N, C-alpha and C positions, 0 to 999 in steps of 0.2 A: 835567342828564341825563348819561348815560354817553357816552363818546367814540365808541362805535359809532353811537349815534343822531346825534350831531353830524356825524359823517362822512357818514352817509347823507342827512342834510339837505342838505349841500353837494353830494353826488353827485346826488341827485334834482333839485335846482335846475339843475345842469349839464345833465343828460340832458333836462330839460324845455325846453331851448333856450338857456340862458345860455352853454353851452360854445362856442357858435358866434360869440360876440361878439368873441373875440380869441384869438390863440394863447396857450397857457398858462392859458386860462380855467378849465379843470377843476382843475388843481392849485392855482390861486389860491383857488377856492371850498373845496376840501378842507382846505387849510392854514388859511384864514381861519376856517372853522367850528370849528377846534380851537385856534386860536392863543391865545385868552384863558386856556387852561389851562396857560400857561407857569408860572403860580404853583404848579403841582403840585410844583415843586422844593422847596416848603416841607416836604413829607413827609420829605425827607432829614434834617431836623432834628427829626423826631418828630411825633406827633399834635397836641401842644400848639401847635407852630408852624403846623401846618395849620389849626387852629381860628382862629388869629390872622390868617393871611394869605390863606387860600383864598377865592375868589370876592370879592375886594376890588379892589385896584389894577388888575389886568388885566381886570376885568369892568365897571368903572365908566365914567362918562361921559368922563373924560379919555382912557381907553384906546380908547373908540369913535372918537376923532379920531386918536390917535397910531398905533395898530396898523394900520389900513388904509393909512395913508400909508407906513409902514415896509414892509409886505408888498408893496404895489404897487411901491415903489422897488426892492425886492429882485428881484421877478419881472421887471420891465423890465430891470434890470441883468443878470440871468442870461440873458435872451433876447438882449440885445445881444452878450454874450460868446459865446453859442452861435452867433449869426449870423456873427460874425467868424471862427468856426471852421468855417463851412460849413453850418450848420443852415439849412434852408429850410422853414419851417412852411407847412402848407397854407393857412392864413389869416394875415393880417398881425398883428403885435404892435401892439395899440392901447393906449397907456398910460392914456388916460381910461377906457376900458372896464375895464382891469385894476384901476384905482382903484375904480370902481363895484362890480365883483365882489368886491374886497377888503372893501368896506363891507358888502355883502350877507352874505358869509361870516362876518365878525367879528361883525356885529350879530345874526346869528341865534343866536350862542352864548349871550349873557346872556339873551335872550328865552326860550330853552328851559331854561336853568338856573332862571329865575324860576318856571317852571311847577311845580316840585316843592316839597316842604315844607322842604328844606334852606335854600333862599333864596339871595339874591344881593344884594350891596351896590352897587346901581345908581348911587349918587351919589358913590362914591369918586373922588378923595380928599377931597371937600368934606364928606362926611357918612358916618358909619359905619352908618347905618340899614340894616337888612335888609328886603328886600321878598320876599313869598311869593305864588306863584300857587295853591299847594295843589291843583293840578289833575291832574298826572300823577305816577305812581310813577317813581322815578329811573331805572329800567329798565322801559320799557313794551313788552312783546312785540308788542302790536297795532300800535303805531306803527312798530316795527322791521319788522314784516311788510309794512305798507303801503309804506313808503319803500323797503325792500329789494326788494320785488316789483316796484315801479315801475322801479327802476334795472335790474334783471335783464331785465325784459320789453322795456324801451327799447333796451338794448344788443343783445338778440336780434333785435329788429325792424330795427335798423340793419345788423347783419351780413347779414340776409336781404334787404336792399334794399327794405324796406317804404316805402310812400308817406308815412307819418306816423310816423317812428320815435320822435319825442318824445311822442306821445300817451300811452303808458302812464305815463311819468313825470309828465306834467301831471295825469293823472287821480289818480295817487298823491299828488301835492302837494295837490290839491284835497281829496281824502279826508282826508289828514292834517290839513289846516287845519280842516275841519269837525269832525273828531274832537277836536282840541285845543279848539276853541271850545265844543263841547258839554260837555267835561269841566270847563272853567272855569265854565260856567254851572251844572253839576251841583254843584260844590263850593260855589258861592255860595248855591244854593238850600238845600243841606243846612245850611250854617252859619246862614243867616238863619232857617230853620225852628226849629232848636234854640235859637237866641237868643230867639226870640219865645216859645217854650214853656218856657223856663227863666229866669224873671225874676231869680233870684239868681246867674246866671252872670256872672262877671267877664270871662272870655275863652273863646272857642270855636274849636277847630280841627276842620275836616272834611277829613281828608286822604285821598289816593287809596290804593287797595289793588291790589297786583300781580295782574294777570290778570282783575280784575273791575271794569270801568269803571262799573258800576251800584251800587257800594257805596263808602261812605266810613267811615273809622275816626274816631271822635270822641274828642277830649280837651276836657273842660269844667272850667275852674277855678271852684270854688264852695266857699265856706266853709273855706278853709285846706287844701283838698285838690283833687286832680285826679280827676275821674270819667271812666272810659273806657266806650266803647260803640261802636255801629255804626249806620249810616244806610243804608237801602235806597232807591235812587232810583226803582226800578220800582214801579208801583202794587201795593199789597198787601204790600210788604216791610216798611214801617214803620221805626221806629228805637227804640232803647232805650239807656239808660246802665246796662248790666247787667254791666260789667266791674269789676275791682277798683278801689277807691278808693286813691289814693296820697297820703298826707300830705306836705305841702311840707316840714315841719320846718325852716322858714326862720328861726325865732327861736332865740335862745340863743347862748351864747358860742362853741360849736363851729361853728355856721353862720357866725357873724361872722368868726371866724378863717379859715375856709375861703374866704369871700368876699374877704378882704383879702390872701390869698396870691397869688403870681404865677400859679400854676396855676388857682386858682379864679376870679380876675378875668378871665383870658384866656378860660376856658371860658364864663363867664357873659356875656361880650360876644357870644358866638355863640348860647348856649342861648336857647330860646324859652319852654319850659315846664320850668324847672329845679326839682328837688327834692333834698333833702339827706338822707343816710343816715349819721348818726354811729354809729360802731362802734369800740370800743376807743380807740386813740389816733389815729384818722383819720376823715375825713369823705369819703364818695363823693358827688359832685354828678353827677346824671344828668339827662337830658332826656326828658320823658314823650312827646315826639313819636315816639320810637323804642322805646317800652316793649314788652317781650315776656315770654314765660313765665319767662325767666331774667333779667329786668330789662332795662335799656336798654343797647344797644351804645354809645350816645353818653354817655360818662361820664369823669370824672377823679377820682382819689383823692388827697386832700390830707392828708399827715401833720400832726398837731397837736402841736407841741413848743414850749410856752411858755418864756419866759426861765428859769424855775426848773428846767427840764430834764425835768419829768414830763409825761405826756400829759394833755391837758385834754379833757373831754367835755361 
């Protein structure tokens, strides 16, 4: 998910009552909810490095143990330094609570990343396998509205001295949880329905659509090509594979050379529905998950220059 969503998850949990468990509870939740994205520094070395490193080490099971410990230690240390300089928090600094809140914040991050089609390597560093929830678009306006609304209303109630200032945030968290659960179920229903009706399908993706939680975009691998379509979750909307067919073009010397290149092998470790477009002296490898009218935004172009010096196609 986008970092605004991660931040609002931490903020909503804090406003729902967790911020009262210790001094520095809210910053711990906010930082923890974003901390696994430390690996975004990979973008400094380009998109290829990002494909290789993003949503890996800092999102996997080892990080689930290490990051909360580091965050809690930093927050407790910062609190002690501030207290020696005269800071007097309204509630005590409770190290155990800060560790618990660090876990909640950090662990929320890979869960929400798992919910979209990009995926997350949950078992890193022990396995590079990607896991996908295929339930929410990477920026979900409805989820942002629920969580953001709950945070704003809870803070407004607190300023006005309401009897139950945490209630709006608790309602928002409950609604968000129900929304996430329904979207997970919706994607599973769409995928299983298409698989049952398409005996020749090797793989099926039923991915979310921005702004429309009742629709899924389909990618079906069948007979050496990907077939695209849409699935309506509401009664009467139906589904169809009426989009363009995308040949995989995975055979041949050009595709083989592209696979064996550093760029191609790194991209293919991330790609889920790859296809190859040989043209001239190069091959573009794209991912059908993100195919649009102008092709897929997720792609890498590999120049083919064999030892003889001429381009091979």
